[in-house]
All heavy atoms as an XYZ file, in Angstrom:
868
protein
N      33.615    -31.601     75.498
C      33.446    -31.936     74.108
C      34.800    -32.422     73.592
O      35.825    -31.805     73.807
C      32.978    -30.700     73.339
C      32.492    -31.028     71.956
S      31.901    -29.596     71.028
C      30.400    -29.180     71.818
N      34.772    -33.497     72.894
C      36.021    -34.085     72.437
C      36.580    -33.340     71.221
O      35.869    -32.606     70.518
C      35.805    -35.561     72.088
O      35.030    -35.662     70.917
N      37.843    -33.544     70.993
C      38.529    -32.908     69.872
C      37.912    -33.341     68.548
O      37.735    -32.535     67.639
C      40.015    -33.272     69.924
C      40.806    -32.720     68.774
C      41.130    -31.377     68.718
C      41.208    -33.536     67.727
C      41.838    -30.866     67.660
C      41.915    -33.037     66.659
C      42.237    -31.685     66.629
O      42.936    -31.188     65.576
N      37.550    -34.604     68.423
C      36.962    -35.120     67.188
C      35.612    -34.458     66.897
O      35.315    -34.088     65.760
C      36.801    -36.651     67.286
C      36.184    -37.253     66.057
C      36.893    -37.330     64.858
C      34.885    -37.718     66.087
C      36.314    -37.872     63.734
C      34.289    -38.262     64.962
C      35.016    -38.344     63.770
N      34.803    -34.275     67.908
C      33.483    -33.656     67.739
C      33.622    -32.196     67.321
O      32.908    -31.727     66.433
C      32.674    -33.749     69.046
O      32.631    -35.101     69.475
C      31.263    -33.242     68.860
N      34.551    -31.478     67.954
C      34.767    -30.075     67.601
C      35.294    -29.941     66.184
O      34.878    -29.051     65.432
C      35.734    -29.417     68.587
C      35.112    -29.218     69.944
S      36.049    -28.269     71.155
C      37.706    -28.321     70.658
N      36.192    -30.800     65.764
C      36.730    -30.765     64.405
C      35.634    -31.059     63.387
O      35.551    -30.415     62.339
C      37.876    -31.785     64.255
O      38.844    -31.538     65.270
C      38.523    -31.685     62.898
N      34.797    -32.021     63.697
C      33.696    -32.373     62.808
C      32.737    -31.182     62.645
O      32.317    -30.883     61.527
C      32.957    -33.588     63.367
C      31.876    -34.114     62.461
C      31.180    -35.329     63.058
O      31.311    -35.620     64.254
N      30.444    -36.033     62.228
N      32.404    -30.489     63.735
C      31.523    -29.323     63.667
C      32.163    -28.189     62.870
O      31.518    -27.540     62.054
C      31.177    -28.840     65.081
C      30.156    -29.713     65.771
S      29.785    -29.278     67.497
C      29.836    -27.543     67.547
N      33.457    -27.953     63.090
C      34.152    -26.877     62.383
C      34.199    -27.154     60.882
O      34.004    -26.241     60.068
C      35.557    -26.708     62.941
N      34.429    -28.374     60.487
C      34.454    -28.719     59.070
C      33.061    -28.596     58.444
O      32.912    -28.143     57.306
C      35.006    -30.133     58.860
C      36.507    -30.287     59.070
C      36.904    -31.751     59.012
C      37.273    -29.486     58.032
N      32.049    -28.982     59.194
C      30.678    -28.864     58.705
C      30.331    -27.398     58.454
O      29.761    -27.046     57.424
C      29.714    -29.477     59.723
C      28.263    -29.395     59.319
C      27.383    -29.987     60.399
C      25.921    -29.771     60.096
N      25.063    -30.198     61.186
N      30.670    -26.513     59.376
C      30.385    -25.091     59.232
C      31.211    -24.467     58.101
O      30.752    -23.577     57.409
C      30.659    -24.352     60.524
C      29.703    -24.688     61.628
C      28.441    -25.181     61.509
C      29.945    -24.561     63.014
N      27.878    -25.363     62.739
C      28.791    -24.987     63.695
C      31.015    -24.131     63.778
C      28.677    -24.977     65.066
C      30.904    -24.125     65.148
C      29.750    -24.551     65.781
N      32.436    -24.932     57.927
C      33.323    -24.362     56.910
C      32.841    -24.675     55.494
O      33.018    -23.868     54.580
C      34.745    -24.872     57.104
N      32.247    -25.830     55.284
C      31.857    -26.241     53.946
C      30.355    -26.176     53.670
O      29.907    -26.559     52.606
C      32.374    -27.656     53.653
C      33.875    -27.711     53.609
C      34.588    -28.339     54.618
C      34.578    -27.113     52.572
C      35.967    -28.387     54.580
C      35.947    -27.154     52.519
C      36.655    -27.790     53.533
N      29.577    -25.698     54.610
C      28.127    -25.591     54.385
C      27.784    -24.195     53.873
O      28.556    -23.247     54.000
C      27.360    -25.888     55.669
O      27.641    -24.906     56.643
N      26.618    -24.085     53.303
C      26.123    -22.825     52.768
C      25.797    -21.887     53.933
O      25.251    -22.323     54.950
C      24.861    -23.121     51.954
C      24.354    -21.986     51.148
C      23.180    -22.456     50.300
C      22.564    -21.303     49.562
N      21.392    -21.707     48.793
N      26.109    -20.582     53.813
C      25.812    -19.666     54.929
C      24.307    -19.517     55.153
O      23.508    -19.631     54.222
C      26.441    -18.346     54.480
C      26.599    -18.446     53.017
C      26.745    -19.908     52.700
N      23.936    -19.235     56.376
C      22.525    -19.101     56.740
C      21.943    -17.766     56.285
O      20.739    -17.631     56.117
C      22.369    -19.235     58.245
N      22.785    -16.776     56.058
C      22.320    -15.458     55.652
C      22.575    -15.217     54.171
O      23.330    -15.944     53.532
C      23.039    -14.358     56.452
O      24.452    -14.477     56.229
C      22.759    -14.493     57.931
N      21.940    -14.176     53.630
C      22.163    -13.812     52.233
C      23.033    -12.568     52.169
O      23.201    -11.868     53.172
C      20.831    -13.515     51.514
O      20.205    -12.417     52.174
C      19.915    -14.714     51.514
N      23.557    -12.284     51.009
C      24.414    -11.105     50.861
C      23.598     -9.916     50.368
O      23.924     -9.296     49.367
C      25.559    -11.410     49.908
O      25.059    -11.823     48.655
N      22.496     -9.613     51.085
C      21.660     -8.467     50.762
C      22.469     -7.202     50.996
O      23.197     -7.138     51.971
C      20.418     -8.482     51.653
C      19.435     -7.385     51.368
C      18.592     -7.481     50.290
C      19.364     -6.256     52.167
C      17.675     -6.479     50.006
C      18.466     -5.255     51.886
C      17.631     -5.373     50.818
O      16.733     -4.381     50.531
N      22.480     -6.224     50.155
C      21.628     -5.882     49.034
C      22.141     -6.366     47.675
O      21.582     -6.029     46.655
C      21.613     -4.359     49.075
C      22.963     -4.001     49.534
C      23.329     -5.093     50.507
N      23.203     -7.140     47.663
C      23.773     -7.568     46.387
C      22.941     -8.649     45.710
O      22.909     -8.737     44.494
C      25.215     -8.036     46.592
C      26.069     -6.974     47.229
C      26.500     -7.097     48.528
C      26.386     -5.825     46.528
C      27.270     -6.105     49.116
C      27.149     -4.827     47.106
C      27.589     -4.972     48.408
N      22.268     -9.464     46.479
C      21.301    -10.407     45.921
C      19.927    -10.015     46.455
O      19.779     -9.748     47.646
C      21.607    -11.857     46.330
O      21.642    -11.942     47.752
C      22.934    -12.315     45.768
N      18.921     -9.915     45.592
C      17.607     -9.462     46.052
C      16.975    -10.425     47.052
O      17.187    -11.629     46.987
C      16.781     -9.386     44.762
C      17.570    -10.033     43.707
C      18.962    -10.206     44.182
N      16.210     -9.859     47.962
C      15.516    -10.663     48.955
C      14.292    -11.313     48.334
O      13.677    -10.776     47.424
C      15.057     -9.788     50.111
C      16.185     -9.193     50.899
C      15.648     -8.133     51.802
N      15.661     -8.583     53.168
C      15.224     -7.862     54.168
N      14.701     -6.682     53.964
N      15.279     -8.324     55.384
N      13.918    -12.456     48.864
C      12.700    -13.126     48.413
C      11.502    -12.460     49.083
O      11.579    -12.030     50.229
C      12.734    -14.599     48.810
C      13.817    -15.379     48.126
C      13.835    -16.805     48.613
C      14.992    -17.560     48.023
N      15.132    -18.887     48.596
N      10.410    -12.385     48.350
C       9.186    -11.832     48.927
C       8.604    -12.815     49.924
O       8.509    -14.008     49.652
C       8.160    -11.545     47.839
C       8.506    -10.369     46.975
C       7.388    -10.005     46.025
O       6.222    -10.360     46.284
O       7.687     -9.364     45.023
N       8.218    -12.311     51.073
C       7.616    -13.146     52.105
C       6.117    -12.893     52.133
O       5.669    -11.743     52.159
C       8.214    -12.826     53.471
C       9.726    -13.029     53.598
C      10.206    -12.502     54.938
C      10.072    -14.483     53.446
N       5.351    -13.943     52.110
C       3.897    -13.825     52.146
C       3.489    -13.234     53.494
O       3.937    -13.670     54.543
C       3.233    -15.206     51.941
C       1.723    -15.090     52.016
C       3.668    -15.798     50.622
N       2.671    -12.197     53.456
C       2.206    -11.563     54.682
C       3.136    -10.487     55.206
O       2.833     -9.844     56.202
N       4.252    -10.276     54.543
C       5.188     -9.248     54.971
C       4.680     -7.876     54.564
O       4.093     -7.700     53.506
C       6.557     -9.490     54.331
O       7.407     -8.403     54.575
N       4.893     -6.883     55.413
C       4.464     -5.531     55.080
C       5.472     -4.842     54.180
O       5.122     -3.977     53.422
C       4.246     -4.723     56.348
C       3.072     -5.244     57.136
C       2.829     -4.411     58.332
N       3.746     -4.798     59.386
C       3.739     -4.295     60.589
N       2.895     -3.364     60.901
N       4.591     -4.699     61.493
N       6.696     -5.172     54.255
C       7.764     -4.800     53.347
C       8.014     -3.362     52.982
O       8.973     -2.783     53.422
N       7.171     -2.704     52.208
C       7.515     -1.472     51.531
C       6.281     -0.600     51.346
O       5.247     -1.074     50.921
C       8.099     -1.862     50.174
C       8.694     -0.807     49.347
C       8.144     -0.288     48.206
C       9.933     -0.153     49.505
N       8.976      0.637     47.663
C      10.095      0.746     48.445
C      10.943     -0.228     50.449
C      11.216      1.549     48.305
C      12.055      0.571     50.306
C      12.180      1.446     49.246
N       6.393      0.676     51.634
C       5.293      1.613     51.442
C       5.340      2.139     50.014
O       6.344      2.669     49.571
C       5.399      2.774     52.429
C       4.288      3.818     52.388
C       2.948      3.190     52.775
C       4.614      4.963     53.305
N       4.232      1.976     49.286
C       4.149      2.388     47.886
C       3.144      3.526     47.771
O       2.029      3.433     48.287
C       3.714      1.208     46.993
C       3.608      1.636     45.548
C       4.684      0.054     47.131
N       3.552      4.603     47.094
C       2.697      5.780     46.905
C       2.307      5.901     45.444
O       3.139      5.834     44.554
C       3.438      7.045     47.348
C       2.713      8.321     47.031
C       1.519      8.627     47.657
C       3.220      9.209     46.110
C       0.845      9.795     47.366
C       2.556     10.387     45.815
C       1.372     10.680     46.444
N       1.019      6.086     45.179
C       0.504      6.305     43.837
C      -0.135      7.680     43.809
O      -1.128      7.911     44.504
C      -0.547      5.239     43.466
O      -0.013      3.960     43.754
C      -0.920      5.327     42.011
N       0.415      8.596     43.033
C      -0.064      9.979     43.082
C      -1.242     10.269     42.149
O      -1.715     11.387     42.089
C       1.070     10.954     42.799
C       1.575     10.878     41.373
O       1.299      9.877     40.700
O       2.251     11.834     40.939
N      -1.736      9.267     41.439
C      -2.844      9.495     40.501
C      -4.105     10.006     41.199
O      -4.769     10.917     40.711
C      -3.173      8.212     39.735
C      -2.015      7.751     38.878
O      -1.156      8.588     38.560
O      -1.979      6.550     38.547
N      -4.431      9.423     42.322
C      -5.683      9.783     43.005
C      -5.467     10.661     44.233
O      -6.428     11.139     44.827
C      -6.409      8.510     43.429
N      -4.228     10.895     44.602
C      -3.928     11.630     45.839
C      -4.404     13.074     45.757
O      -4.209     13.754     44.750
C      -2.431     11.595     46.116
S      -1.983     12.341     47.699
N      -5.043     13.554     46.827
C      -5.507     14.933     46.902
C      -4.653     15.746     47.878
O      -4.969     16.902     48.156
C      -7.003     15.000     47.309
C      -7.878     14.442     46.210
C      -7.245     14.304     48.626
N      -3.604     15.126     48.416
C      -2.661     15.783     49.333
C      -3.400     16.419     50.516
O      -3.222     17.585     50.827
C      -1.801     16.806     48.580
C      -1.014     16.156     47.473
C      -1.477     16.163     46.163
C       0.169     15.498     47.754
C      -0.765     15.544     45.154
C       0.892     14.874     46.752
C       0.415     14.905     45.457
O       1.128     14.282     44.466
N      -4.229     15.627     51.155
C      -5.061     16.100     52.262
C      -4.309     16.156     53.590
O      -4.811     16.701     54.557
C      -6.292     15.220     52.400
S      -5.911     13.502     52.756
N      -3.136     15.544     53.674
C      -2.261     15.572     54.854
C      -2.748     14.672     55.990
O      -2.204     14.709     57.083
C      -2.068     17.002     55.347
C      -0.797     17.179     56.134
O       0.174     16.465     55.930
N      -0.797     18.133     57.041
N      -3.769     13.869     55.773
C      -4.281     12.981     56.818
C      -3.246     11.894     57.136
O      -3.021     11.566     58.298
C      -5.626     12.349     56.388
C      -6.093     11.322     57.397
C      -6.668     13.424     56.214
N      -2.587     11.378     56.114
C      -1.594     10.316     56.327
C      -0.414     10.819     57.143
O       0.092     10.121     58.025
C      -1.121      9.751     54.990
S      -0.441     10.974     53.858
N       0.027     12.039     56.874
C       1.163     12.607     57.611
C       0.804     12.861     59.068
O       1.640     12.686     59.957
C       1.623     13.893     56.944
N      -0.438     13.268     59.327
C      -0.873     13.499     60.703
C      -0.975     12.197     61.483
O      -0.723     12.155     62.683
C      -2.218     14.215     60.720
C      -2.138     15.655     60.281
C      -3.501     16.291     60.287
C      -3.435     17.719     59.779
N      -4.771     18.322     59.683
N      -1.357     11.116     60.820
C      -1.543      9.824     61.484
C      -0.230      9.066     61.681
O      -0.142      8.195     62.537
C      -2.519      8.976     60.655
C      -2.968      7.722     61.312
C      -3.854      7.999     62.499
C      -4.397      6.698     63.036
N      -5.182      6.860     64.224
N       0.814      9.401     60.913
C       2.098      8.680     60.981
C       2.744      8.856     62.353
O       3.033      9.980     62.769
C       3.037      9.192     59.891
S       4.615      8.323     59.869
N       2.985      7.761     63.088
C       3.532      7.883     64.436
C       4.996      8.331     64.477
O       5.442      8.879     65.479
C       3.387      6.470     65.016
C       3.329      5.574     63.835
C       2.700      6.373     62.739
N       5.738      8.143     63.394
C       7.160      8.521     63.390
C       7.439      9.805     62.627
O       8.564     10.287     62.635
C       8.011      7.406     62.761
O       7.604      7.214     61.413
C       7.892      6.117     63.545
N       6.438     10.349     61.951
C       6.645     11.562     61.168
C       7.429     11.320     59.890
O       8.113     12.209     59.387
N       7.346     10.121     59.352
C       8.090      9.767     58.147
C       7.478     10.358     56.885
O       8.150     10.458     55.866
C       8.180      8.250     58.013
N       6.219     10.754     56.941
C       5.546     11.348     55.786
C       5.431     12.856     55.963
O       5.037     13.332     57.029
C       4.137     10.766     55.617
C       4.045      9.298     55.251
C       2.610      8.832     55.310
C       4.613      9.052     53.884
N       5.775     13.578     54.898
C       5.613     15.034     54.893
C       4.865     15.391     53.616
O       5.308     15.068     52.518
C       6.977     15.753     54.925
C       6.785     17.252     54.833
C       7.757     15.376     56.173
N       3.711     16.039     53.774
C       2.889     16.419     52.634
C       2.924     17.938     52.485
O       2.702     18.665     53.444
C       1.429     15.941     52.813
C       0.556     16.400     51.672
C       1.387     14.431     52.956
N       3.206     18.394     51.264
C       3.174     19.819     50.950
C       2.036     20.035     49.967
O       2.136     19.664     48.798
C       4.509     20.265     50.355
C       4.591     21.761     50.190
O       3.585     22.448     50.090
N       5.813     22.258     50.180
N       0.963     20.625     50.462
C      -0.235     20.792     49.649
C      -0.044     21.820     48.532
O      -0.550     21.650     47.432
C      -1.380     21.237     50.547
C      -2.686     20.737     50.104
C      -3.728     21.012     51.127
N      -4.859     20.160     50.815
C      -5.990     20.210     51.413
N      -6.173     21.036     52.403
N      -6.955     19.406     51.062
N       0.710     22.871     48.802
C       0.917     23.921     47.804
C       1.709     23.409     46.605
O       1.388     23.718     45.462
C       1.631     25.109     48.441
N       2.734     22.621     46.878
C       3.570     22.075     45.797
C       3.058     20.738     45.271
O       3.625     20.186     44.333
C       5.002     21.903     46.285
C       5.701     23.187     46.621
C       7.094     22.955     47.145
O       7.583     21.802     47.076
O       7.698     23.913     47.632
N       2.012     20.212     45.909
C       1.467     18.897     45.581
C       2.576     17.845     45.566
O       2.835     17.194     44.565
C       0.721     18.920     44.256
C      -0.541     19.742     44.314
C      -1.377     19.564     43.094
C      -2.670     20.337     43.279
N      -3.559     20.205     42.171
N       3.209     17.704     46.729
C       4.281     16.717     46.851
C       4.154     15.970     48.172
O       3.619     16.481     49.149
C       5.651     17.389     46.769
O       5.859     18.230     47.875
N       4.625     14.749     48.172
C       4.641     13.892     49.355
C       6.046     13.341     49.493
O       6.632     12.868     48.520
C       3.644     12.742     49.212
C       3.565     11.817     50.408
C       2.117     11.646     50.826
C       4.146     10.473     50.090
N       6.602     13.411     50.681
C       7.955     12.940     50.926
C       7.917     11.822     51.961
O       7.247     11.945     52.993
C       8.814     14.098     51.436
O      10.122     13.668     51.678
N       8.627     10.731     51.682
C       8.695      9.587     52.589
C      10.131      9.412     53.035
O      11.029      9.252     52.213
C       8.227      8.291     51.908
C       6.814      8.422     51.373
C       8.324      7.112     52.870
C       6.365      7.247     50.527
N      10.352      9.444     54.341
C      11.674      9.155     54.892
C      11.709      7.661     55.194
O      11.145      7.195     56.178
C      11.927      9.972     56.156
C      13.332      9.792     56.703
O      14.126      9.066     56.072
O      13.632     10.385     57.751
N      12.349      6.898     54.320
C      12.343      5.430     54.425
C      13.026      4.923     55.679
O      12.681      3.853     56.186
C      13.023      4.811     53.203
C      12.330      5.115     51.893
C      11.117      4.267     51.732
N      10.467      4.543     50.456
C       9.286      4.122     50.137
N       8.598      3.397     50.981
N       8.749      4.408     48.976
N      13.980      5.662     56.209
C      14.667      5.210     57.418
C      13.832      5.437     58.674
O      14.056      4.792     59.688
C      16.026      5.897     57.539
C      17.013      5.546     56.428
C      18.302      6.341     56.590
C      17.318      4.064     56.411
N      12.871      6.349     58.618
C      11.993      6.592     59.764
C      10.720      5.758     59.699
O      10.101      5.491     60.728
C      11.605      8.064     59.837
O      12.737      8.859     60.079
N      10.318      5.357     58.505
C       9.077      4.599     58.333
C       9.199      3.208     58.961
O      10.152      2.483     58.694
C       8.756      4.475     56.842
S       7.226      3.577     56.512
N       8.231      2.852     59.792
C       8.237      1.545     60.454
C       7.221      0.590     59.836
O       6.950     -0.468     60.385
C       7.996      1.684     61.976
C       6.680      2.404     62.258
C       9.157      2.385     62.641
C       6.276      2.411     63.725
N       6.668      0.945     58.697
C       5.675      0.167     57.953
C       4.559     -0.377     58.853
O       4.211     -1.543     58.786
C       6.319     -0.978     57.151
O       6.981     -1.868     58.037
C       7.268     -0.480     56.103
N       4.011      0.516     59.659
C       2.938      0.118     60.574
C       1.584      0.050     59.866
O       0.687     -0.645     60.319
C       2.864      1.071     61.758
S       2.498      2.774     61.301
N       1.433      0.801     58.778
C       0.184      0.769     58.024
C      -0.846      1.788     58.472
O      -1.960      1.797     57.941
N      -0.518      2.652     59.416
C      -1.481      3.665     59.874
C      -1.861      4.611     58.746
O      -3.025      4.962     58.589
C      -0.898      4.458     61.035
S      -0.742      3.521     62.552
N      -0.892      5.011     57.946
C      -1.179      5.937     56.847
C      -2.042      5.281     55.772
O      -2.887      5.925     55.163
C       0.123      6.455     56.238
S       1.219      5.156     55.635
N      -1.844      3.993     55.564
C      -2.612      3.261     54.561
C      -4.079      3.161     54.983
O      -4.985      3.310     54.168
C      -2.015      1.848     54.337
C      -2.854      1.042     53.379
C      -0.582      1.949     53.847
N      -4.309      2.950     56.270
C      -5.672      2.810     56.783
C      -6.488      4.090     56.667
O      -7.687      4.038     56.414
C      -5.633      2.380     58.256
C      -5.124      0.987     58.473
C      -4.962      0.655     59.942
O      -5.328      1.487     60.801
O      -4.452     -0.437     60.228
N      -5.844      5.260     56.842
C      -6.598      6.512     56.868
C      -6.659      7.223     55.524
O      -7.406      8.183     55.384
C      -6.025      7.489     57.930
C      -6.151      6.897     59.311
C      -4.615      7.886     57.604
N      -5.927      6.767     54.529
C      -5.901      7.435     53.227
C      -7.276      7.335     52.552
O      -7.744      6.244     52.243
C      -4.837      6.837     52.322
S      -4.691      7.690     50.749
N      -7.945      8.471     52.304
C      -9.289      8.419     51.731
C      -9.312      8.020     50.258
O     -10.336      7.560     49.759
C      -9.810      9.848     51.920
C      -8.592     10.691     51.972
C      -7.526      9.842     52.604
N      -8.217      8.182     49.548
C      -8.169      7.885     48.115
C      -7.364      6.632     47.784
O      -7.112      6.343     46.625
C      -7.560      9.078     47.355
C      -8.362     10.344     47.461
C      -9.678     10.201     46.741
C     -10.441     11.504     46.763
N     -11.659     11.445     45.997
N      -6.945      5.880     48.788
C      -6.148      4.662     48.618
C      -4.893      4.908     47.769
O      -4.540      4.104     46.908
C      -6.982      3.531     48.001
C      -8.099      3.092     48.925
O      -7.903      3.167     50.158
O      -9.163      2.691     48.433
N      -4.213      6.014     48.034
C      -2.987      6.347     47.317
C      -1.772      5.656     47.921
O      -0.721      5.609     47.297
C      -2.750      7.858     47.334
O      -3.768      8.507     46.642
N      -1.891      5.158     49.127
C      -0.793      4.469     49.800
C      -1.157      3.007     49.994
O      -2.300      2.676     50.288
C      -0.512      5.107     51.159
C      -0.001      6.546     51.136
C      -0.053      7.139     52.527
C       1.411      6.593     50.600
N      -0.163      2.135     49.846
C      -0.366      0.715     50.114
C       0.945      0.104     50.580
O       2.020      0.627     50.310
C      -0.883     -0.014     48.880
C       0.095     -0.079     47.734
C      -0.411     -0.922     46.573
O      -1.045     -1.955     46.821
O      -0.151     -0.524     45.443
N       0.837     -1.001     51.296
C       2.017     -1.733     51.732
C       2.212     -2.920     50.810
O       1.331     -3.749     50.656
C       1.862     -2.202     53.179
C       1.915     -1.096     54.224
C       1.607     -1.661     55.600
C       3.256     -0.422     54.227
N       3.371     -2.986     50.184
C       3.695     -4.056     49.252
C       4.540     -5.098     49.963
O       5.338     -4.768     50.837
C       4.477     -3.473     48.070
O       4.976     -4.488     47.263
N       4.389     -6.363     49.575
C       5.183     -7.414     50.214
C       6.600     -7.481     49.664
O       7.452     -8.153     50.219
C       4.494     -8.772     50.062
O       4.409     -9.111     48.696
N       6.857     -6.779     48.557
C       8.217     -6.776     48.023
C       9.075     -5.790     48.813
O       8.566     -4.863     49.435
C       8.211     -6.379     46.548
O       7.811     -5.042     46.412
N      10.352     -5.999     48.789
C      11.281     -5.112     49.462
C      11.892     -4.193     48.428
O      12.362     -4.629     47.391
C      12.376     -5.900     50.178
C      11.839     -6.720     51.303
N      11.623     -6.205     52.555
C      11.441     -8.000     51.355
C      11.134     -7.145     53.329
N      11.008     -8.246     52.624
N      11.887     -2.908     48.703
C      12.378     -1.924     47.749
C      13.891     -1.822     47.758
O      14.600     -2.605     48.376
N      14.363     -0.814     47.073
C      15.800     -0.576     46.981
C      16.349     -0.131     48.333
O      15.645      0.480     49.133
C      16.079      0.483     45.929
N      17.593     -0.422     48.555
C      18.241     -0.056     49.807
C      18.497      1.442     49.813
O      18.958      2.010     48.835
C      19.577     -0.809     49.950
C      20.296     -0.387     51.208
C      19.338     -2.278     49.949
N      18.178      2.105     50.923
C      18.427      3.532     51.060
C      19.633      3.705     51.959
O      19.648      3.256     53.098
C      17.217      4.219     51.670
C      17.423      5.693     51.809
C      16.267      6.458     51.262
O      15.291      5.874     50.853
N      16.369      7.753     51.245
N      20.655      4.356     51.440
C      21.901      4.491     52.177
C      22.060      5.845     52.851
O      22.938      6.024     53.664
C      23.087      4.246     51.245
C      23.122      2.860     50.601
C      24.267      2.780     49.616
C      23.241      1.788     51.649
N      21.238      6.811     52.504
C      21.356      8.132     53.107
C      20.072      8.485     53.839
O      19.027      7.904     53.609
C      21.656      9.182     52.038
O      20.576      9.272     51.144
N      20.156      9.475     54.718
C      19.018      9.851     55.538
C      17.963     10.648     54.768
O      16.842     10.771     55.195
C      19.485     10.654     56.742
C      18.358     11.030     57.661
C      18.635     10.689     59.058
C      17.553     11.256     59.930
N      16.746     10.367     60.570
N      18.282     11.184     53.611
C      17.312     11.955     52.840
C      16.127     11.101     52.423
O      16.237      9.907     52.211
N      14.981     11.699     52.312
C      13.781     10.963     51.956
C      13.496     10.986     50.470
O      14.123     11.693     49.706
N      12.518     10.194     50.072
C      12.042     10.190     48.688
C      10.941     11.225     48.577
O      10.059     11.291     49.421
C      11.438      8.831     48.341
C      12.420      7.783     47.975
C      11.680      6.516     47.595
O      11.235      6.407     46.458
O      11.553      5.654     48.473
N      10.966     12.011     47.507
C       9.923     12.998     47.293
C       9.196     12.680     46.000
O       9.818     12.486     44.967
C      10.512     14.412     47.222
O      11.221     14.676     48.432
C       9.421     15.450     47.048
N       7.887     12.644     46.094
C       7.037     12.415     44.929
C       6.296     13.710     44.665
O       5.642     14.244     45.559
C       6.043     11.289     45.192
C       6.694     10.004     45.572
C       6.864      9.660     46.900
C       7.145      9.143     44.599
C       7.456      8.463     47.257
C       7.742      7.945     44.944
C       7.907      7.615     46.271
N       6.380     14.205     43.449
C       5.720     15.456     43.115
C       4.862     15.254     41.877
O       5.305     14.647     40.901
C       6.752     16.548     42.871
C       6.163     17.918     42.856
C       7.243     18.985     43.019
O       8.417     18.702     42.910
N       6.816     20.194     43.273
N       3.653     15.736     41.930
C       2.729     15.598     40.811
C       3.194     16.476     39.656
O       3.493     17.641     39.839
C       1.325     15.975     41.207
C       0.332     15.796     40.053
C      -1.075     15.991     40.487
N      -1.486     14.817     41.248
C      -2.624     14.740     41.895
N      -3.454     15.743     41.902
N      -2.946     13.663     42.553
N       3.265     15.867     38.484
C       3.654     16.616     37.291
C       2.402     17.158     36.632
O       1.493     16.412     36.294
C       4.411     15.693     36.322
C       5.711     15.217     36.897
C       6.397     14.264     35.931
C       7.705     13.824     36.474
N       7.671     12.676     37.290
N       2.360     18.466     36.467
C       1.207     19.107     35.825
C       1.335     18.960     34.314
O       2.366     19.227     33.735
C       1.156     20.590     36.190
C       0.987     20.833     37.679
C      -0.307     20.311     38.248
O      -1.319     20.295     37.526
O      -0.315     19.934     39.424
N       0.266     18.493     33.652
C       0.282     18.346     32.199
C      -0.723     19.262     31.551
O      -1.621     19.760     32.121
C      -0.030     16.896     31.792
O      -1.283     16.512     32.357
C       1.067     15.982     32.254
């Protein structure tokens, strides 16, 4: 490869827009058909523990006594197994990407008694 060709390529790369984004500082675009993010709605949930039993990675933990569901976002592989078996449709996969999780602790959702 000649010196002129290499210089031309280096200048092109130096002044062109980067191929990647600076995620999490700029939000990601939603991709059609992407499984993206597990969303839990506790309105209809009966805390039957079927979703936690079906989860292949053990990312879901259901506590029936406390009426709480915990999702470990770093363990969840968004396979959709829990969504398929949920009898009350309390779980769904959204195409949007949620907030970045920086620690290993999971999210806990607890039903508020009114």
